[in-house]
gemmi code that builds the backbone of each chain (N, CA, C; Angstrom):
import gemmi

chains = {
    "A": [
        ("MET", (-4.816, 53.891, -104.201), (-3.769, 54.585, -103.459), (-4.394, 55.629, -102.525)),
        ("VAL", (-3.937, 55.598, -101.288), (-4.483, 56.554, -100.307), (-3.642, 57.830, -100.335)),
        ("HIS", (-4.326, 58.962, -100.462), (-3.605, 60.241, -100.428), (-3.656, 60.804, -99.019)),
        ("LEU", (-2.511, 60.825, -98.389), (-2.465, 61.364, -97.022), (-2.328, 62.883, -97.067)),
        ("PRO", (-2.940, 63.566, -96.104), (-2.798, 65.033, -96.107), (-1.383, 65.424, -95.707)),
        ("LYS", (-0.921, 66.543, -96.207), (0.407, 67.021, -95.789), (0.262, 67.542, -94.349)),
        ("ILE", (1.091, 66.997, -93.468), (0.936, 67.385, -92.063), (1.766, 68.623, -91.754)),
        ("ASP", (1.107, 69.595, -91.175), (1.810, 70.798, -90.730), (2.139, 70.614, -89.251)),
        ("LEU", (3.386, 70.262, -88.968), (3.760, 69.933, -87.588), (3.641, 71.131, -86.640)),
        ("LYS", (3.890, 72.322, -87.175), (3.764, 73.522, -86.331), (2.309, 73.720, -85.916)),
        ("GLU", (1.439, 73.550, -86.898), (0.003, 73.715, -86.646), (-0.469, 72.673, -85.623)),
        ("LEU", (0.030, 71.440, -85.799), (-0.331, 70.348, -84.900), (0.158, 70.622, -83.474)),
        ("ALA", (1.411, 71.078, -83.362), (1.985, 71.376, -82.037), (1.172, 72.458, -81.338)),
        ("LYS", (0.705, 73.433, -82.129), (-0.099, 74.525, -81.564), (-1.411, 73.961, -81.012)),
        ("GLU", (-1.993, 73.043, -81.769), (-3.256, 72.447, -81.348), (-3.075, 71.630, -80.051)),
        ("VAL", (-1.954, 70.879, -79.995), (-1.673, 70.077, -78.798), (-1.498, 70.996, -77.590)),
        ("ARG", (-0.756, 72.104, -77.798), (-0.549, 73.077, -76.704), (-1.872, 73.652, -76.216)),
        ("GLN", (-2.720, 74.020, -77.178), (-4.025, 74.590, -76.819), (-4.876, 73.586, -76.062)),
        ("ASN", (-4.802, 72.348, -76.516), (-5.576, 71.280, -75.888), (-5.131, 71.082, -74.435)),
        ("ARG", (-3.802, 71.068, -74.247), (-3.257, 70.925, -72.887), (-3.746, 72.058, -71.996)),
        ("LYS", (-3.676, 73.273, -72.532), (-4.076, 74.462, -71.773), (-5.549, 74.359, -71.387)),
        ("GLN", (-6.361, 73.935, -72.339), (-7.797, 73.813, -72.073), (-8.076, 72.747, -71.023)),
        ("ARG", (-7.320, 71.645, -71.098), (-7.519, 70.570, -70.115), (-7.169, 71.057, -68.709)),
        ("LEU", (-6.063, 71.828, -68.609), (-5.676, 72.367, -67.299), (-6.736, 73.335, -66.780)),
        ("GLU", (-7.300, 74.142, -67.692), (-8.376, 75.056, -67.284), (-9.568, 74.264, -66.765)),
        ("PHE", (-9.845, 73.156, -67.454), (-10.966, 72.308, -67.022), (-10.697, 71.750, -65.625)),
        ("VAL", (-9.462, 71.279, -65.389), (-9.104, 70.736, -64.057), (-9.348, 71.816, -63.004)),
        ("ARG", (-8.936, 73.062, -63.322), (-9.109, 74.156, -62.344), (-10.587, 74.443, -62.091)),
        ("GLN", (-11.369, 74.468, -63.162), (-12.815, 74.716, -62.996), (-13.454, 73.611, -62.171)),
        ("TYR", (-13.025, 72.373, -62.466), (-13.572, 71.220, -61.748), (-13.240, 71.309, -60.261)),
        ("VAL", (-11.990, 71.707, -59.930), (-11.599, 71.833, -58.518), (-12.439, 72.927, -57.834)),
        ("GLU", (-12.674, 74.024, -58.548), (-13.516, 75.084, -57.958), (-14.897, 74.532, -57.622)),
        ("TRP", (-15.425, 73.727, -58.535), (-16.749, 73.111, -58.301), (-16.672, 72.125, -57.129)),
        ("LEU", (-15.595, 71.315, -57.117), (-15.423, 70.341, -56.019), (-15.447, 71.039, -54.660)),
        ("LYS", (-14.724, 72.178, -54.588), (-14.579, 72.874, -53.310), (-15.927, 73.274, -52.724)),
        ("LYS", (-16.879, 73.625, -53.589), (-18.155, 74.091, -53.037), (-19.249, 73.018, -53.103)),
        ("THR", (-18.857, 71.804, -53.400), (-19.848, 70.731, -53.540), (-19.674, 69.702, -52.415)),
        ("PRO", (-20.777, 69.316, -51.746), (-20.651, 68.336, -50.656), (-20.052, 67.012, -51.136)),
        ("ASN", (-19.314, 66.342, -50.249), (-18.667, 65.069, -50.604), (-19.648, 64.057, -51.185)),
        ("LYS", (-20.835, 64.004, -50.572), (-21.836, 63.026, -51.035), (-22.215, 63.250, -52.493)),
        ("VAL", (-22.177, 64.513, -52.911), (-22.613, 64.846, -54.277), (-21.505, 64.569, -55.297)),
        ("TRP", (-20.275, 65.100, -55.044), (-19.233, 64.927, -56.073), (-18.811, 63.478, -56.224)),
        ("VAL", (-18.913, 62.698, -55.117), (-18.525, 61.276, -55.209), (-19.415, 60.546, -56.215)),
        ("LYS", (-20.696, 60.952, -56.286), (-21.607, 60.300, -57.247), (-21.070, 60.430, -58.672)),
        ("GLY", (-20.604, 61.631, -59.010), (-20.051, 61.859, -60.350), (-18.777, 61.064, -60.561)),
        ("GLN", (-17.929, 61.021, -59.525), (-16.663, 60.296, -59.648), (-16.913, 58.807, -59.841)),
        ("LYS", (-17.943, 58.287, -59.163), (-18.253, 56.856, -59.303), (-18.622, 56.517, -60.741)),
        ("LYS", (-19.265, 57.469, -61.429), (-19.598, 57.216, -62.841), (-18.329, 57.113, -63.678)),
        ("VAL", (-17.367, 58.000, -63.397), (-16.090, 57.962, -64.131), (-15.351, 56.662, -63.838)),
        ("LEU", (-15.432, 56.220, -62.584), (-14.731, 54.993, -62.186), (-15.495, 53.735, -62.595)),
        ("GLY", (-16.666, 53.924, -63.195), (-17.442, 52.774, -63.658), (-18.068, 51.980, -62.537)),
        ("GLU", (-18.531, 52.662, -61.503), (-19.154, 51.948, -60.371), (-20.643, 52.204, -60.345)),
    ],
    "B": [
        ("MET", (-16.490, 70.387, -51.148), (-15.729, 69.291, -50.548), (-15.445, 69.627, -49.081)),
        ("GLU", (-15.765, 68.696, -48.204), (-15.502, 68.940, -46.791), (-14.275, 68.127, -46.356)),
        ("PHE", (-13.277, 68.835, -45.837), (-12.100, 68.169, -45.261), (-11.489, 69.132, -44.256)),
        ("SER", (-10.691, 68.606, -43.352), (-9.970, 69.509, -42.456), (-8.579, 68.957, -42.154)),
        ("PHE", (-7.653, 69.859, -41.997), (-6.279, 69.487, -41.652), (-6.128, 69.554, -40.140)),
        ("LYS", (-5.684, 68.457, -39.538), (-5.441, 68.461, -38.091), (-4.037, 67.944, -37.847)),
        ("GLY", (-3.091, 68.862, -37.667), (-1.691, 68.476, -37.530), (-1.239, 67.759, -38.785)),
        ("LYS", (-0.772, 66.516, -38.621), (-0.301, 65.743, -39.779), (-1.439, 64.956, -40.430)),
        ("ASN", (-2.649, 65.115, -39.910), (-3.774, 64.325, -40.433), (-4.704, 65.171, -41.291)),
        ("ILE", (-5.339, 64.490, -42.228), (-6.443, 65.129, -42.957), (-7.695, 64.330, -42.612)),
        ("VAL", (-8.691, 65.030, -42.116), (-9.961, 64.351, -41.823), (-10.872, 64.599, -43.010)),
        ("PHE", (-11.303, 63.533, -43.611), (-11.967, 63.639, -44.907), (-13.086, 62.592, -44.970)),
        ("ASN", (-14.252, 62.993, -44.520), (-15.361, 62.036, -44.517), (-16.099, 62.098, -45.842)),
        ("LYS", (-16.038, 61.020, -46.546), (-16.725, 60.974, -47.843), (-17.225, 59.556, -48.084)),
        ("PRO", (-18.251, 59.400, -48.908), (-18.663, 58.033, -49.254), (-17.539, 57.338, -50.014)),
        ("LEU", (-17.308, 56.076, -49.720), (-16.202, 55.354, -50.356), (-16.582, 54.861, -51.745)),
        ("THR", (-15.655, 54.974, -52.675), (-15.850, 54.362, -53.998), (-15.338, 52.921, -53.910)),
        ("ASN", (-15.601, 52.140, -54.945), (-15.073, 50.763, -54.949), (-13.542, 50.773, -54.919)),
        ("LEU", (-12.952, 51.773, -55.585), (-11.488, 51.855, -55.584), (-10.975, 52.132, -54.166)),
        ("ASP", (-11.649, 53.037, -53.447), (-11.257, 53.310, -52.050), (-11.348, 52.025, -51.222)),
        ("LYS", (-12.438, 51.280, -51.412), (-12.627, 50.043, -50.619), (-11.530, 49.026, -50.938)),
        ("PHE", (-11.179, 48.959, -52.212), (-10.119, 48.049, -52.650), (-8.787, 48.435, -51.985)),
        ("VAL", (-8.503, 49.716, -51.963), (-7.258, 50.195, -51.342), (-7.270, 49.911, -49.844)),
        ("LEU", (-8.387, 50.195, -49.201), (-8.464, 49.983, -47.747), (-8.370, 48.506, -47.382)),
        ("LYS", (-8.883, 47.652, -48.275), (-8.792, 46.198, -48.032), (-7.310, 45.770, -47.973)),
        ("PHE", (-6.525, 46.342, -48.873), (-5.106, 45.985, -48.920), (-4.328, 46.649, -47.780)),
        ("THR", (-4.571, 47.934, -47.567), (-3.794, 48.633, -46.526), (-4.148, 48.111, -45.130)),
        ("SER", (-5.361, 47.581, -44.969), (-5.723, 47.058, -43.645), (-4.896, 45.805, -43.315)),
        ("ILE", (-4.464, 45.072, -44.345), (-3.578, 43.917, -44.110), (-2.238, 44.431, -43.560)),
        ("LEU", (-1.724, 45.474, -44.204), (-0.441, 46.048, -43.770), (-0.559, 46.590, -42.344)),
        ("GLU", (-1.668, 47.269, -42.087), (-1.894, 47.827, -40.743), (-1.923, 46.728, -39.692)),
        ("ARG", (-2.678, 45.681, -40.005), (-2.841, 44.576, -39.056), (-1.490, 43.956, -38.705)),
        ("LEU", (-0.600, 43.907, -39.692), (0.704, 43.273, -39.469), (1.760, 44.279, -38.991)),
        ("GLY", (1.341, 45.513, -38.811), (2.271, 46.545, -38.332), (3.345, 46.884, -39.351)),
        ("ILE", (2.978, 46.874, -40.636), (3.944, 47.206, -41.695), (3.725, 48.659, -42.128)),
        ("ARG", (4.781, 49.450, -42.003), (4.658, 50.860, -42.416), (4.597, 50.944, -43.931)),
        ("TYR", (3.703, 51.797, -44.444), (3.549, 51.967, -45.895), (3.186, 53.409, -46.188)),
        ("VAL", (3.341, 53.777, -47.432), (2.853, 55.089, -47.866), (2.355, 54.951, -49.306)),
        ("ILE", (1.178, 55.509, -49.549), (0.625, 55.488, -50.912), (1.115, 56.739, -51.630)),
        ("ILE", (1.582, 56.533, -52.841), (2.110, 57.666, -53.615), (1.374, 57.728, -54.957)),
        ("SER", (1.643, 58.782, -55.673), (1.245, 58.883, -57.067), (-0.254, 58.931, -57.328)),
        ("GLY", (-0.713, 58.287, -58.405), (-2.040, 58.542, -58.977), (-3.261, 58.403, -58.084)),
        ("TYR", (-3.218, 57.458, -57.149), (-4.412, 57.271, -56.321), (-4.665, 58.481, -55.416)),
        ("VAL", (-3.600, 59.202, -55.063), (-3.760, 60.315, -54.110), (-4.717, 61.386, -54.666)),
        ("PRO", (-4.464, 61.920, -55.877), (-5.449, 62.872, -56.402), (-6.839, 62.255, -56.628)),
        ("ILE", (-6.871, 60.966, -56.963), (-8.188, 60.322, -57.174), (-8.952, 60.262, -55.853)),
        ("LEU", (-8.230, 59.918, -54.770), (-8.853, 59.908, -53.447), (-9.509, 61.253, -53.160)),
        ("PHE", (-8.835, 62.322, -53.614), (-9.346, 63.662, -53.356), (-10.135, 64.216, -54.546)),
        ("GLY", (-10.812, 63.334, -55.244), (-11.816, 63.794, -56.198), (-11.422, 63.930, -57.642)),
        ("ARG", (-10.159, 63.699, -57.976), (-9.757, 63.829, -59.384), (-10.599, 62.892, -60.229)),
        ("SER", (-11.026, 63.430, -61.374), (-11.968, 62.688, -62.197), (-11.251, 61.834, -63.239)),
        ("ARG", (-10.581, 60.798, -62.780), (-9.947, 59.843, -63.702), (-9.763, 58.503, -63.008)),
        ("ASP", (-9.589, 57.480, -63.808), (-9.412, 56.127, -63.283), (-7.911, 55.799, -63.221)),
        ("THR", (-7.587, 54.669, -62.610), (-6.183, 54.230, -62.607), (-6.125, 52.713, -62.616)),
        ("GLU", (-5.048, 52.191, -63.177), (-4.898, 50.736, -63.207), (-4.137, 50.226, -62.006)),
        ("ASP", (-3.302, 51.106, -61.432), (-2.524, 50.628, -60.290), (-2.413, 51.663, -59.174)),
        ("VAL", (-2.199, 51.147, -58.004), (-2.021, 51.985, -56.818), (-0.601, 51.731, -56.335)),
        ("ASP", (0.200, 52.791, -56.336), (1.626, 52.638, -55.998), (1.852, 52.864, -54.522)),
        ("LEU", (2.622, 51.982, -53.928), (2.988, 52.237, -52.543), (4.371, 51.688, -52.191)),
        ("PHE", (4.964, 52.348, -51.207), (6.219, 51.862, -50.641), (5.895, 51.196, -49.312)),
        ("ILE", (6.577, 50.087, -49.042), (6.485, 49.490, -47.711), (7.891, 49.454, -47.119)),
        ("GLU", (7.951, 49.465, -45.808), (9.267, 49.394, -45.162), (9.921, 48.050, -45.485)),
        ("GLN", (11.247, 47.982, -45.368), (11.958, 46.729, -45.625), (11.599, 45.732, -44.532)),
        ("LEU", (11.334, 44.488, -44.942), (10.847, 43.485, -43.990), (11.810, 42.310, -43.896)),
        ("SER", (11.793, 41.651, -42.736), (12.561, 40.408, -42.593), (11.849, 39.337, -43.433)),
        ("ALA", (12.559, 38.241, -43.703), (11.958, 37.156, -44.497), (10.703, 36.637, -43.814)),
        ("GLN", (10.766, 36.541, -42.502), (9.631, 35.993, -41.759), (8.415, 36.930, -41.834)),
        ("LYS", (8.676, 38.206, -41.667), (7.573, 39.166, -41.698), (6.980, 39.265, -43.108)),
        ("PHE", (7.867, 39.217, -44.097), (7.356, 39.300, -45.464), (6.508, 38.072, -45.792)),
        ("SER", (6.949, 36.940, -45.326), (6.203, 35.710, -45.565), (4.815, 35.786, -44.894)),
        ("GLY", (4.763, 36.376, -43.703), (3.484, 36.572, -43.019), (2.568, 37.467, -43.818)),
        ("PHE", (3.147, 38.511, -44.404), (2.359, 39.422, -45.242), (1.840, 38.694, -46.481)),
        ("TRP", (2.700, 37.897, -47.090), (2.349, 37.151, -48.311), (1.140, 36.253, -48.029)),
        ("GLU", (1.194, 35.544, -46.915), (0.102, 34.628, -46.546), (-1.173, 35.406, -46.229)),
        ("ALA", (-1.018, 36.503, -45.496), (-2.192, 37.307, -45.125), (-2.862, 37.871, -46.373)),
        ("ALA", (-2.052, 38.309, -47.330), (-2.622, 38.850, -48.579), (-3.396, 37.749, -49.304)),
        ("LYS", (-2.811, 36.553, -49.327), (-3.466, 35.407, -49.973), (-4.799, 35.105, -49.289)),
        ("ASN", (-4.795, 35.141, -47.980), (-6.028, 34.858, -47.234), (-7.113, 35.897, -47.480)),
        ("GLU", (-6.687, 37.083, -47.902), (-7.662, 38.157, -48.199), (-7.975, 38.200, -49.692)),
        ("ASP", (-7.621, 37.131, -50.410), (-7.997, 37.015, -51.824), (-7.067, 37.739, -52.796)),
        ("PHE", (-5.931, 38.236, -52.297), (-4.976, 38.879, -53.201), (-3.949, 37.849, -53.673)),
        ("ARG", (-3.516, 38.017, -54.922), (-2.411, 37.168, -55.393), (-1.373, 38.076, -56.038)),
        ("CYS", (-0.154, 37.633, -55.960), (0.916, 38.395, -56.600), (0.943, 37.990, -58.067)),
        ("ILE", (0.901, 38.968, -58.970), (0.793, 38.612, -60.388), (2.127, 38.598, -61.126)),
        ("ASN", (3.216, 38.933, -60.433), (4.493, 38.867, -61.146), (5.596, 38.119, -60.388)),
        ("ALA", (5.237, 37.485, -59.285), (6.211, 36.616, -58.600), (5.439, 35.430, -58.048)),
        ("TYR", (6.069, 34.263, -58.038), (5.297, 33.067, -57.666), (5.482, 32.629, -56.217)),
        ("SER", (6.457, 33.223, -55.534), (6.629, 32.848, -54.124), (7.086, 34.060, -53.325)),
        ("ALA", (6.900, 33.967, -52.022), (7.320, 35.065, -51.149), (8.838, 35.265, -51.275)),
        ("LYS", (9.568, 34.166, -51.342), (11.028, 34.244, -51.426), (11.457, 34.974, -52.700)),
        ("GLN", (10.845, 34.578, -53.819), (11.194, 35.220, -55.090), (10.822, 36.710, -55.070)),
        ("ALA", (9.613, 36.988, -54.547), (9.140, 38.379, -54.518), (10.113, 39.259, -53.727)),
        ("LYS", (10.534, 38.738, -52.601), (11.406, 39.535, -51.726), (12.832, 39.637, -52.282)),
        ("GLU", (13.379, 38.464, -52.636), (14.797, 38.444, -53.001), (15.089, 38.905, -54.425)),
        ("ASP", (14.198, 38.564, -55.358), (14.474, 38.892, -56.770), (13.805, 40.179, -57.226)),
        ("PHE", (12.843, 40.656, -56.465), (12.157, 41.883, -56.870), (12.446, 43.025, -55.891)),
        ("LEU", (11.834, 42.933, -54.707), (11.907, 44.072, -53.781), (13.337, 44.487, -53.465)),
        ("GLU", (14.171, 43.505, -53.188), (15.532, 43.860, -52.789), (16.379, 44.401, -53.944)),
        ("TYR", (15.918, 44.196, -55.165), (16.584, 44.764, -56.339), (15.953, 46.090, -56.759)),
        ("GLY", (15.020, 46.576, -55.918), (14.360, 47.845, -56.263), (13.244, 47.668, -57.268)),
        ("LEU", (12.830, 46.417, -57.485), (11.740, 46.172, -58.432), (10.417, 46.018, -57.683)),
        ("ALA", (9.341, 46.297, -58.394), (8.016, 46.256, -57.752), (7.377, 44.880, -57.897)),
        ("ILE", (6.606, 44.511, -56.878), (5.727, 43.343, -57.024), (4.302, 43.876, -57.096)),
        ("ARG", (3.454, 43.116, -57.768), (2.084, 43.591, -57.965), (1.083, 42.596, -57.400)),
        ("PHE", (0.121, 43.134, -56.681), (-0.945, 42.300, -56.128), (-2.279, 42.730, -56.713)),
        ("ALA", (-3.062, 41.730, -57.137), (-4.428, 42.000, -57.615), (-5.353, 41.003, -56.928)),
        ("LEU", (-6.638, 41.242, -57.013), (-7.575, 40.244, -56.488), (-7.469, 38.996, -57.353)),
        ("HIS", (-7.768, 37.832, -56.803), (-7.340, 36.569, -57.410), (-7.779, 36.344, -58.862)),
        ("ASP", (-8.939, 36.889, -59.242), (-9.400, 36.637, -60.610), (-9.190, 37.842, -61.518)),
        ("ARG", (-8.385, 38.779, -61.096), (-8.212, 40.007, -61.876), (-6.743, 40.352, -62.072)),
        ("PHE", (-6.526, 41.269, -63.002), (-5.180, 41.789, -63.236), (-5.111, 43.259, -62.836)),
        ("ILE", (-6.211, 43.955, -63.124), (-6.315, 45.355, -62.722), (-7.629, 45.574, -61.987)),
        ("PRO", (-7.667, 46.517, -61.064), (-6.545, 47.306, -60.590), (-5.596, 46.454, -59.752)),
        ("ASN", (-4.364, 46.921, -59.608), (-3.425, 46.180, -58.772), (-2.563, 47.140, -57.947)),
        ("PHE", (-1.927, 46.585, -56.953), (-1.026, 47.363, -56.100), (0.393, 47.146, -56.547)),
        ("GLU", (1.084, 48.227, -56.799), (2.494, 48.141, -57.158), (3.281, 48.454, -55.891)),
        ("VAL", (3.883, 47.427, -55.340), (4.537, 47.554, -54.027), (6.055, 47.553, -54.196)),
        ("LYS", (6.708, 48.547, -53.606), (8.178, 48.630, -53.701), (8.784, 48.948, -52.349)),
        ("TYR", (10.046, 48.642, -52.222), (10.813, 49.139, -51.083), (11.307, 50.539, -51.454)),
        ("PRO", (11.393, 51.424, -50.468), (11.983, 52.732, -50.776), (13.480, 52.572, -50.974)),
        ("LYS", (13.963, 52.919, -52.140), (15.391, 52.717, -52.429), (16.126, 54.026, -52.692)),
        ("THR", (15.395, 55.135, -52.633), (16.058, 56.423, -52.819), (15.807, 57.268, -51.575)),
        ("ARG", (16.579, 58.350, -51.444), (16.381, 59.223, -50.282), (14.993, 59.832, -50.295)),
        ("LEU", (14.511, 60.123, -51.524), (13.190, 60.743, -51.654), (12.077, 59.770, -51.248)),
        ("SER", (12.222, 58.505, -51.670), (11.173, 57.539, -51.307), (11.222, 57.229, -49.808)),
        ("GLU", (12.430, 57.242, -49.237), (12.527, 57.061, -47.776), (11.877, 58.227, -47.045)),
        ("TYR", (12.112, 59.430, -47.558), (11.492, 60.626, -46.964), (9.968, 60.490, -47.014)),
        ("SER", (9.504, 60.027, -48.156), (8.065, 59.886, -48.374), (7.440, 58.944, -47.334)),
        ("LEU", (8.140, 57.854, -47.038), (7.645, 56.895, -46.039), (7.757, 57.474, -44.621)),
        ("ASP", (8.867, 58.141, -44.345), (9.092, 58.675, -42.990), (8.210, 59.873, -42.669)),
        ("ASN", (7.729, 60.546, -43.696), (6.948, 61.771, -43.472), (5.534, 61.644, -44.034)),
        ("ARG", (5.018, 60.460, -43.998), (3.679, 60.212, -44.555), (2.617, 60.967, -43.762)),
        ("ILE", (1.484, 61.165, -44.389), (0.380, 61.813, -43.683), (-0.806, 60.844, -43.598)),
        ("LYS", (-1.555, 61.007, -42.532), (-2.686, 60.101, -42.304), (-3.957, 60.758, -42.831)),
        ("VAL", (-4.684, 60.032, -43.653), (-5.976, 60.534, -44.128), (-7.065, 59.698, -43.463)),
        ("ILE", (-7.868, 60.375, -42.663), (-8.917, 59.670, -41.928), (-10.222, 59.810, -42.697)),
        ("ILE", (-10.760, 58.664, -43.091), (-12.004, 58.676, -43.877), (-13.053, 57.927, -43.061)),
        ("GLY", (-13.861, 58.664, -42.317), (-14.840, 58.026, -41.443), (-14.132, 57.145, -40.439)),
        ("GLU", (-14.501, 55.867, -40.406), (-13.866, 54.963, -39.437), (-12.594, 54.313, -39.998)),
        ("HIS", (-12.252, 54.677, -41.224), (-11.057, 54.106, -41.861), (-9.942, 55.155, -41.923)),
        ("TYR", (-8.738, 54.690, -42.237), (-7.659, 55.638, -42.506), (-6.615, 54.979, -43.394)),
        ("LEU", (-5.844, 55.805, -44.028), (-4.711, 55.302, -44.804), (-3.631, 56.376, -44.807)),
        ("TYR", (-2.452, 55.999, -45.268), (-1.329, 56.940, -45.272), (-0.928, 57.279, -46.711)),
        ("THR", (-0.767, 58.567, -46.955), (-0.286, 58.987, -48.276), (0.974, 59.832, -48.086)),
        ("SER", (1.636, 60.093, -49.189), (2.842, 60.920, -49.068), (2.433, 62.370, -48.830)),
        ("LYS", (3.358, 63.108, -48.285), (3.151, 64.527, -48.022), (2.712, 65.205, -49.329)),
        ("LEU", (1.682, 66.024, -49.248), (1.111, 66.561, -50.487), (2.065, 67.510, -51.218)),
        ("GLU", (2.872, 68.238, -50.460), (3.830, 69.149, -51.104), (4.793, 68.355, -51.998)),
        ("LEU", (5.234, 67.197, -51.476), (6.132, 66.345, -52.244), (5.405, 65.739, -53.446)),
        ("GLN", (4.196, 65.308, -53.187), (3.376, 64.707, -54.243), (3.224, 65.670, -55.433)),
        ("ILE", (2.958, 66.924, -55.124), (2.756, 67.929, -56.174), (4.052, 68.151, -56.961)),
        ("ALA", (5.145, 68.345, -56.236), (6.420, 68.582, -56.923), (6.826, 67.362, -57.754)),
        ("PHE", (6.573, 66.175, -57.208), (6.971, 64.954, -57.925), (6.134, 64.762, -59.194)),
        ("LYS", (4.880, 65.141, -59.119), (4.021, 65.062, -60.311), (4.541, 66.006, -61.400)),
        ("LEU", (5.013, 67.178, -60.973), (5.595, 68.111, -61.949), (6.844, 67.479, -62.571)),
        ("TYR", (7.611, 66.780, -61.741), (8.831, 66.115, -62.207), (8.491, 65.029, -63.237)),
        ("LEU", (7.456, 64.227, -62.936), (7.084, 63.148, -63.870), (6.668, 63.745, -65.220)),
        ("GLY", (5.848, 64.783, -65.127), (5.688, 65.672, -66.268), (4.786, 65.285, -67.435)),
        ("THR", (4.107, 64.131, -67.399), (3.175, 63.868, -68.506), (1.956, 64.772, -68.317)),
        ("ASP", (1.115, 64.860, -69.324), (-0.097, 65.695, -69.209), (-0.907, 65.287, -67.986)),
        ("LYS", (-1.065, 63.973, -67.821), (-1.855, 63.444, -66.694), (-1.223, 63.867, -65.354)),
        ("ASP", (0.101, 63.785, -65.265), (0.782, 64.144, -64.009), (0.646, 65.636, -63.694)),
        ("ILE", (0.792, 66.458, -64.714), (0.659, 67.914, -64.499), (-0.774, 68.221, -64.041)),
        ("GLU", (-1.742, 67.558, -64.660), (-3.140, 67.769, -64.252), (-3.355, 67.328, -62.802)),
        ("ASP", (-2.732, 66.217, -62.426), (-2.824, 65.753, -61.025), (-2.238, 66.803, -60.082)),
        ("ALA", (-1.084, 67.366, -60.469), (-0.425, 68.378, -59.623), (-1.321, 69.606, -59.483)),
        ("VAL", (-1.885, 70.047, -60.585), (-2.766, 71.232, -60.553), (-3.991, 70.942, -59.683)),
        ("HIS", (-4.530, 69.752, -59.826), (-5.705, 69.368, -59.020), (-5.381, 69.473, -57.523)),
        ("LEU", (-4.279, 68.833, -57.111), (-3.932, 68.825, -55.679), (-3.598, 70.229, -55.177)),
        ("TRP", (-2.861, 70.983, -56.000), (-2.483, 72.323, -55.570), (-3.720, 73.229, -55.442)),
        ("ASP", (-4.557, 73.238, -56.462), (-5.741, 74.111, -56.419), (-6.652, 73.755, -55.244)),
        ("LEU", (-6.731, 72.471, -54.951), (-7.622, 72.025, -53.878), (-7.064, 72.372, -52.499)),
        ("PHE", (-5.763, 72.207, -52.330), (-5.202, 72.303, -50.979), (-4.277, 73.498, -50.760)),
        ("LYS", (-4.176, 74.397, -51.716), (-3.145, 75.446, -51.610), (-3.244, 76.266, -50.323)),
        ("ASP", (-4.447, 76.432, -49.787), (-4.581, 77.227, -48.550), (-4.058, 76.475, -47.331)),
        ("ASN", (-3.858, 75.171, -47.476), (-3.417, 74.360, -46.333), (-1.982, 73.879, -46.460)),
        ("LEU", (-1.356, 74.155, -47.598), (-0.004, 73.610, -47.824), (1.067, 74.671, -47.686)),
        ("ASP", (2.287, 74.207, -47.513), (3.415, 75.110, -47.380), (4.055, 75.313, -48.760)),
        ("LYS", (3.817, 76.504, -49.290), (4.287, 76.825, -50.633), (5.809, 76.680, -50.761)),
        ("GLN", (6.515, 77.110, -49.699), (7.981, 77.053, -49.743), (8.459, 75.601, -49.860)),
        ("THR", (7.737, 74.678, -49.186), (8.128, 73.262, -49.247), (7.939, 72.720, -50.670)),
        ("VAL", (6.843, 73.116, -51.306), (6.627, 72.690, -52.708), (7.791, 73.212, -53.555)),
        ("LYS", (8.126, 74.475, -53.329), (9.216, 75.127, -54.070), (10.536, 74.391, -53.850)),
        ("ASP", (10.815, 74.069, -52.584), (12.071, 73.389, -52.255), (12.164, 72.021, -52.929)),
        ("PHE", (11.062, 71.276, -52.870), (11.055, 69.963, -53.536), (11.240, 70.139, -55.047)),
        ("ALA", (10.552, 71.127, -55.595), (10.643, 71.360, -57.044), (12.085, 71.701, -57.423)),
        ("GLU", (12.736, 72.471, -56.570), (14.122, 72.845, -56.839), (15.018, 71.602, -56.817)),
        ("ASP", (14.833, 70.771, -55.769), (15.630, 69.544, -55.661), (15.406, 68.624, -56.859)),
        ("LEU", (14.181, 68.643, -57.382), (13.859, 67.756, -58.505), (14.163, 68.405, -59.858)),
        ("GLY", (14.631, 69.638, -59.818), (14.995, 70.339, -61.054), (13.808, 70.743, -61.895)),
        ("VAL", (12.692, 71.050, -61.252), (11.493, 71.410, -62.038), (10.884, 72.752, -61.616)),
        ("THR", (11.731, 73.655, -61.122), (11.183, 74.969, -60.731), (10.526, 75.656, -61.928)),
        ("HIS", (11.045, 75.383, -63.141), (10.459, 76.008, -64.335), (9.032, 75.544, -64.604)),
        ("LYS", (8.627, 74.446, -63.913), (7.260, 73.960, -64.133), (6.276, 74.486, -63.081)),
        ("LEU", (6.792, 75.204, -62.071), (5.911, 75.684, -61.009), (4.834, 76.632, -61.545)),
        ("GLY", (5.157, 77.316, -62.639), (4.189, 78.229, -63.249), (2.899, 77.542, -63.643)),
        ("LYS", (2.983, 76.230, -63.903), (1.779, 75.459, -64.270), (0.753, 75.513, -63.146)),
        ("LEU", (1.246, 75.715, -61.908), (0.335, 75.736, -60.768), (-0.355, 77.087, -60.626)),
        ("LYS", (0.080, 78.060, -61.407), (-0.485, 79.427, -61.354), (-0.506, 79.969, -59.948)),
        ("TRP", (0.636, 79.941, -59.276), (0.608, 80.522, -57.927), (1.203, 81.883, -57.970)),
    ],
}
model = gemmi.Model(1)
for chain_id, residues in chains.items():
    chain = gemmi.Chain(chain_id)
    for i, (resn, *xyz) in enumerate(residues, 1):
        res = gemmi.Residue()
        res.name, res.seqid = resn, gemmi.SeqId(i, " ")
        for name, pos in zip(("N", "CA", "C"), xyz):
            atom = gemmi.Atom()
            atom.name, atom.element = name, gemmi.Element(name[0])
            atom.pos, atom.b_iso = gemmi.Position(*pos), 0.0
            res.add_atom(atom)
        chain.add_residue(res)
    model.add_chain(chain)
structure = gemmi.Structure()
structure.add_model(model)
structure.setup_entities()
């Protein structure tokens, strides 16, 4: 028999909220980096994400 | 990132990714046939550097006569595209587009990425087509929806990915965009409470 942990939904919701906030912060940091980075350079990184 | 706004155009010289080339291959068919289109949604932030992939590229095309649509269907076929959810031009036009449903085109041996093509059936989608902006990428160009609308609409869609797309576009272009227009669109879409996500 598998014993599942008791899920604390409030705790989980807090974690999801924090995760969202952190992801948005990352997007903002990334845009700041994009702004000061030449097109030739940032495209190289994007191509890796796109699997090219 | 180097780009400049010139009237309704954005001049944006950057090396093309395979996704950009795929999009330009399809939009060049529309251009050649004189079919007005506008690219909306996920590809727009990706074009401008967003670090994520996508399975489809959404676009609206103007309503076409049967003859013109058939010409487009054949031209797409000649360029190696096939429609993956309709088997004939007649079916695609009459049973999908005219009912507000999308048809999808992919390269002949693939399913993704694909183009999700629709007729504009709402006032907002018509606005998007009528007020498109031209993005000039070296010797190529394509048309996307107005960025202010794109940002507000992403807030409206509201998934984590969409909010991140909105933040990306806003943070990147906020010095070049009309804040009031974003606000107005957000108000019309009932998402003014989400504007705070943009931290303006």
